[in-house]
Backbone as XML, in Angstrom:
<?xml version="1.0"?>
<chain id="A" units="angstrom">
  <residue number="1" name="MET">
    <atom name="N" x="-7.916" y="143.042" z="-98.928"/>
    <atom name="CA" x="-7.613" y="141.648" z="-98.969"/>
    <atom name="C" x="-8.160" y="141.084" z="-100.247"/>
  </residue>
  <residue number="2" name="SER">
    <atom name="N" x="-7.369" y="140.351" z="-100.969"/>
    <atom name="CA" x="-7.795" y="139.730" z="-102.215"/>
    <atom name="C" x="-8.495" y="138.413" z="-101.895"/>
  </residue>
  <residue number="3" name="PRO">
    <atom name="N" x="-9.646" y="138.183" z="-102.482"/>
    <atom name="CA" x="-10.354" y="136.956" z="-102.136"/>
    <atom name="C" x="-9.672" y="135.666" z="-102.513"/>
  </residue>
  <residue number="4" name="ASP">
    <atom name="N" x="-8.791" y="135.732" z="-103.488"/>
    <atom name="CA" x="-8.101" y="134.519" z="-103.902"/>
    <atom name="C" x="-6.680" y="134.366" z="-103.385"/>
  </residue>
  <residue number="5" name="LYS">
    <atom name="N" x="-6.071" y="135.467" z="-102.948"/>
    <atom name="CA" x="-4.663" y="135.409" z="-102.542"/>
    <atom name="C" x="-4.392" y="135.795" z="-101.125"/>
  </residue>
  <residue number="6" name="GLY">
    <atom name="N" x="-5.349" y="136.338" z="-100.392"/>
    <atom name="CA" x="-5.089" y="136.717" z="-99.049"/>
    <atom name="C" x="-4.660" y="138.188" z="-98.925"/>
  </residue>
  <residue number="7" name="LEU">
    <atom name="N" x="-3.996" y="138.513" z="-97.869"/>
    <atom name="CA" x="-3.571" y="139.871" z="-97.583"/>
    <atom name="C" x="-2.399" y="140.257" z="-98.455"/>
  </residue>
  <residue number="8" name="LYS">
    <atom name="N" x="-2.474" y="141.377" z="-99.105"/>
    <atom name="CA" x="-1.430" y="141.858" z="-99.952"/>
    <atom name="C" x="-0.376" y="142.577" z="-99.117"/>
  </residue>
  <residue number="9" name="THR">
    <atom name="N" x="0.878" y="142.200" z="-99.303"/>
    <atom name="CA" x="1.922" y="142.734" z="-98.443"/>
    <atom name="C" x="2.077" y="144.266" z="-98.567"/>
  </residue>
  <residue number="10" name="THR">
    <atom name="N" x="1.754" y="144.802" z="-99.711"/>
    <atom name="CA" x="1.888" y="146.255" z="-99.862"/>
    <atom name="C" x="0.832" y="147.020" z="-99.077"/>
  </residue>
  <residue number="11" name="LYS">
    <atom name="N" x="-0.192" y="146.309" z="-98.622"/>
    <atom name="CA" x="-1.247" y="146.961" z="-97.841"/>
    <atom name="C" x="-0.963" y="146.986" z="-96.345"/>
  </residue>
  <residue number="12" name="VAL">
    <atom name="N" x="0.057" y="146.266" z="-95.895"/>
    <atom name="CA" x="0.435" y="146.254" z="-94.480"/>
    <atom name="C" x="1.394" y="147.374" z="-94.210"/>
  </residue>
  <residue number="13" name="ASN">
    <atom name="N" x="0.975" y="148.343" z="-93.390"/>
    <atom name="CA" x="1.842" y="149.450" z="-93.103"/>
    <atom name="C" x="2.086" y="149.566" z="-91.579"/>
  </residue>
  <residue number="14" name="LEU">
    <atom name="N" x="3.085" y="148.907" z="-91.122"/>
    <atom name="CA" x="3.450" y="148.967" z="-89.709"/>
    <atom name="C" x="4.628" y="149.897" z="-89.545"/>
  </residue>
  <residue number="15" name="THR">
    <atom name="N" x="4.571" y="150.701" z="-88.519"/>
    <atom name="CA" x="5.742" y="151.554" z="-88.251"/>
    <atom name="C" x="6.809" y="150.661" z="-87.610"/>
  </residue>
  <residue number="16" name="GLU">
    <atom name="N" x="8.006" y="151.140" z="-87.594"/>
    <atom name="CA" x="9.129" y="150.373" z="-86.979"/>
    <atom name="C" x="8.808" y="150.124" z="-85.494"/>
  </residue>
  <residue number="17" name="GLU">
    <atom name="N" x="8.233" y="151.098" z="-84.809"/>
    <atom name="CA" x="7.917" y="150.955" z="-83.394"/>
    <atom name="C" x="6.876" y="149.850" z="-83.200"/>
  </residue>
  <residue number="18" name="GLN">
    <atom name="N" x="5.866" y="149.826" z="-84.039"/>
    <atom name="CA" x="4.811" y="148.784" z="-83.938"/>
    <atom name="C" x="5.368" y="147.406" z="-84.196"/>
  </residue>
  <residue number="19" name="LEU">
    <atom name="N" x="6.282" y="147.316" z="-85.169"/>
    <atom name="CA" x="6.912" y="146.031" z="-85.469"/>
    <atom name="C" x="7.745" y="145.566" z="-84.303"/>
  </residue>
  <residue number="20" name="LYS">
    <atom name="N" x="8.531" y="146.460" z="-83.717"/>
    <atom name="CA" x="9.352" y="146.098" z="-82.544"/>
    <atom name="C" x="8.468" y="145.623" z="-81.407"/>
  </residue>
  <residue number="21" name="ALA">
    <atom name="N" x="7.384" y="146.359" z="-81.124"/>
    <atom name="CA" x="6.477" y="146.002" z="-80.060"/>
    <atom name="C" x="5.845" y="144.639" z="-80.320"/>
  </residue>
  <residue number="22" name="TRP">
    <atom name="N" x="5.466" y="144.341" z="-81.547"/>
    <atom name="CA" x="4.836" y="143.083" z="-81.898"/>
    <atom name="C" x="5.825" y="141.942" z="-81.708"/>
  </residue>
  <residue number="23" name="ARG">
    <atom name="N" x="7.066" y="142.192" z="-82.192"/>
    <atom name="CA" x="8.119" y="141.138" z="-82.041"/>
    <atom name="C" x="8.426" y="140.839" z="-80.606"/>
  </residue>
  <residue number="24" name="THR">
    <atom name="N" x="8.443" y="141.868" z="-79.771"/>
    <atom name="CA" x="8.698" y="141.681" z="-78.369"/>
    <atom name="C" x="7.570" y="140.904" z="-77.723"/>
  </residue>
  <residue number="25" name="TRP">
    <atom name="N" x="6.350" y="141.271" z="-78.023"/>
    <atom name="CA" x="5.175" y="140.539" z="-77.497"/>
    <atom name="C" x="5.220" y="139.069" z="-77.911"/>
  </residue>
  <residue number="26" name="ARG">
    <atom name="N" x="5.522" y="138.838" z="-79.159"/>
    <atom name="CA" x="5.595" y="137.443" z="-79.658"/>
    <atom name="C" x="6.687" y="136.627" z="-78.960"/>
  </residue>
  <residue number="27" name="ALA">
    <atom name="N" x="7.825" y="137.283" z="-78.721"/>
    <atom name="CA" x="8.947" y="136.615" z="-78.060"/>
    <atom name="C" x="8.545" y="136.246" z="-76.581"/>
  </residue>
  <residue number="28" name="LEU">
    <atom name="N" x="7.873" y="137.196" z="-75.947"/>
    <atom name="CA" x="7.412" y="136.916" z="-74.543"/>
    <atom name="C" x="6.370" y="135.796" z="-74.501"/>
  </residue>
  <residue number="29" name="CYS">
    <atom name="N" x="5.468" y="135.794" z="-75.448"/>
    <atom name="CA" x="4.457" y="134.705" z="-75.528"/>
    <atom name="C" x="5.177" y="133.386" z="-75.789"/>
  </residue>
  <residue number="30" name="HIS">
    <atom name="N" x="6.145" y="133.402" z="-76.677"/>
    <atom name="CA" x="6.885" y="132.190" z="-76.993"/>
    <atom name="C" x="7.640" y="131.694" z="-75.759"/>
  </residue>
  <residue number="31" name="ALA">
    <atom name="N" x="8.205" y="132.607" z="-75.001"/>
    <atom name="CA" x="8.991" y="132.196" z="-73.801"/>
    <atom name="C" x="8.158" y="131.713" z="-72.672"/>
  </residue>
  <residue number="32" name="ASP">
    <atom name="N" x="6.904" y="132.166" z="-72.556"/>
    <atom name="CA" x="6.034" y="131.796" z="-71.422"/>
    <atom name="C" x="5.455" y="130.408" z="-71.676"/>
  </residue>
  <residue number="33" name="GLU">
    <atom name="N" x="6.299" y="129.400" z="-71.444"/>
    <atom name="CA" x="5.961" y="128.023" z="-71.774"/>
    <atom name="C" x="4.721" y="127.520" z="-71.035"/>
  </residue>
  <residue number="34" name="ASN">
    <atom name="N" x="4.595" y="127.868" z="-69.771"/>
    <atom name="CA" x="3.455" y="127.336" z="-68.998"/>
    <atom name="C" x="2.210" y="128.215" z="-69.099"/>
  </residue>
  <residue number="35" name="GLY">
    <atom name="N" x="2.302" y="129.360" z="-69.771"/>
    <atom name="CA" x="1.117" y="130.175" z="-70.040"/>
    <atom name="C" x="0.573" y="130.895" z="-68.823"/>
  </residue>
  <residue number="36" name="ASP">
    <atom name="N" x="1.403" y="131.103" z="-67.799"/>
    <atom name="CA" x="0.923" y="131.766" z="-66.588"/>
    <atom name="C" x="0.982" y="133.270" z="-66.644"/>
  </residue>
  <residue number="37" name="GLY">
    <atom name="N" x="1.565" y="133.831" z="-67.732"/>
    <atom name="CA" x="1.668" y="135.269" z="-67.864"/>
    <atom name="C" x="2.898" y="135.856" z="-67.242"/>
  </residue>
  <residue number="38" name="TYR">
    <atom name="N" x="3.747" y="134.991" z="-66.721"/>
    <atom name="CA" x="5.028" y="135.433" z="-66.110"/>
    <atom name="C" x="6.197" y="134.645" z="-66.725"/>
  </residue>
  <residue number="39" name="ILE">
    <atom name="N" x="7.373" y="135.256" z="-66.743"/>
    <atom name="CA" x="8.554" y="134.611" z="-67.259"/>
    <atom name="C" x="9.446" y="134.217" z="-66.044"/>
  </residue>
  <residue number="40" name="ASN">
    <atom name="N" x="9.535" y="132.904" z="-65.786"/>
    <atom name="CA" x="10.358" y="132.442" z="-64.702"/>
    <atom name="C" x="11.822" y="132.327" z="-65.150"/>
  </residue>
  <residue number="41" name="GLU">
    <atom name="N" x="12.720" y="131.893" z="-64.281"/>
    <atom name="CA" x="14.150" y="131.829" z="-64.610"/>
    <atom name="C" x="14.442" y="130.943" z="-65.803"/>
  </residue>
  <residue number="42" name="LYS">
    <atom name="N" x="13.858" y="129.767" z="-65.813"/>
    <atom name="CA" x="14.068" y="128.817" z="-66.924"/>
    <atom name="C" x="13.596" y="129.436" z="-68.244"/>
  </residue>
  <residue number="43" name="GLU">
    <atom name="N" x="12.379" y="129.997" z="-68.170"/>
    <atom name="CA" x="11.815" y="130.616" z="-69.360"/>
    <atom name="C" x="12.646" y="131.826" z="-69.833"/>
  </residue>
  <residue number="44" name="PHE">
    <atom name="N" x="13.193" y="132.562" z="-68.872"/>
    <atom name="CA" x="14.018" y="133.711" z="-69.207"/>
    <atom name="C" x="15.262" y="133.265" z="-69.941"/>
  </residue>
  <residue number="45" name="ASP">
    <atom name="N" x="15.852" y="132.163" z="-69.479"/>
    <atom name="CA" x="17.028" y="131.645" z="-70.165"/>
    <atom name="C" x="16.713" y="131.286" z="-71.611"/>
  </residue>
  <residue number="46" name="GLU">
    <atom name="N" x="15.587" y="130.666" z="-71.829"/>
    <atom name="CA" x="15.112" y="130.329" z="-73.179"/>
    <atom name="C" x="14.843" y="131.593" z="-74.022"/>
  </residue>
  <residue number="47" name="LEU">
    <atom name="N" x="14.315" y="132.632" z="-73.383"/>
    <atom name="CA" x="14.051" y="133.877" z="-74.048"/>
    <atom name="C" x="15.378" y="134.493" z="-74.525"/>
  </residue>
  <residue number="48" name="VAL">
    <atom name="N" x="16.380" y="134.475" z="-73.709"/>
    <atom name="CA" x="17.660" y="135.005" z="-74.095"/>
    <atom name="C" x="18.247" y="134.206" z="-75.298"/>
  </residue>
  <residue number="49" name="LYS">
    <atom name="N" x="18.154" y="132.884" z="-75.238"/>
    <atom name="CA" x="18.630" y="132.061" z="-76.331"/>
    <atom name="C" x="17.894" y="132.396" z="-77.623"/>
  </residue>
  <residue number="50" name="TYR">
    <atom name="N" x="16.589" y="132.582" z="-77.500"/>
    <atom name="CA" x="15.765" y="132.921" z="-78.664"/>
    <atom name="C" x="16.165" y="134.260" z="-79.226"/>
  </residue>
  <residue number="51" name="ALA">
    <atom name="N" x="16.428" y="135.236" z="-78.401"/>
    <atom name="CA" x="16.844" y="136.593" z="-78.822"/>
    <atom name="C" x="18.178" y="136.527" z="-79.560"/>
  </residue>
  <residue number="52" name="VAL">
    <atom name="N" x="19.107" y="135.756" z="-79.032"/>
    <atom name="CA" x="20.405" y="135.596" z="-79.682"/>
    <atom name="C" x="20.238" y="134.905" z="-81.043"/>
  </residue>
  <residue number="53" name="LYS">
    <atom name="N" x="19.384" y="133.883" z="-81.080"/>
    <atom name="CA" x="19.110" y="133.187" z="-82.345"/>
    <atom name="C" x="18.517" y="134.119" z="-83.378"/>
  </residue>
  <residue number="54" name="CYS">
    <atom name="N" x="17.774" y="135.111" z="-82.930"/>
    <atom name="CA" x="17.152" y="136.095" z="-83.838"/>
    <atom name="C" x="18.119" y="137.175" z="-84.264"/>
  </residue>
  <residue number="55" name="GLY">
    <atom name="N" x="19.359" y="137.153" z="-83.710"/>
    <atom name="CA" x="20.372" y="138.101" z="-84.097"/>
    <atom name="C" x="20.534" y="139.276" z="-83.182"/>
  </residue>
  <residue number="56" name="TYR">
    <atom name="N" x="19.885" y="139.278" z="-82.033"/>
    <atom name="CA" x="20.023" y="140.382" z="-81.081"/>
    <atom name="C" x="21.285" y="140.157" z="-80.261"/>
  </residue>
  <residue number="57" name="ALA">
    <atom name="N" x="21.992" y="141.271" z="-79.954"/>
    <atom name="CA" x="23.175" y="141.196" z="-79.098"/>
    <atom name="C" x="22.752" y="141.366" z="-77.669"/>
  </residue>
  <residue number="58" name="ILE">
    <atom name="N" x="23.266" y="140.558" z="-76.784"/>
    <atom name="CA" x="22.994" y="140.612" z="-75.398"/>
    <atom name="C" x="24.246" y="141.129" z="-74.690"/>
  </residue>
  <residue number="59" name="SER">
    <atom name="N" x="24.095" y="142.235" z="-73.969"/>
    <atom name="CA" x="25.281" y="142.793" z="-73.272"/>
    <atom name="C" x="25.021" y="142.967" z="-71.812"/>
  </residue>
</chain>
C-alpha cells in the first residue's frame, strides 16, 4: 500500500473464483434489505433485477 495513493491495483491478485464468490456475497448482502440474513420473496425479486442489471442472464 502506498502511503499517499492507497492500494495499488497491480498488487491485488484475486482468482476468478474468489471474485465470483465476492460478487455473489455482495449481491446477497445488497438484496437482504432488512438485514435478517435471509432473502425473502420481495428481496429475491430485487436480487434478480440486480443480477439482470449487472448483465447476468436468467434462465
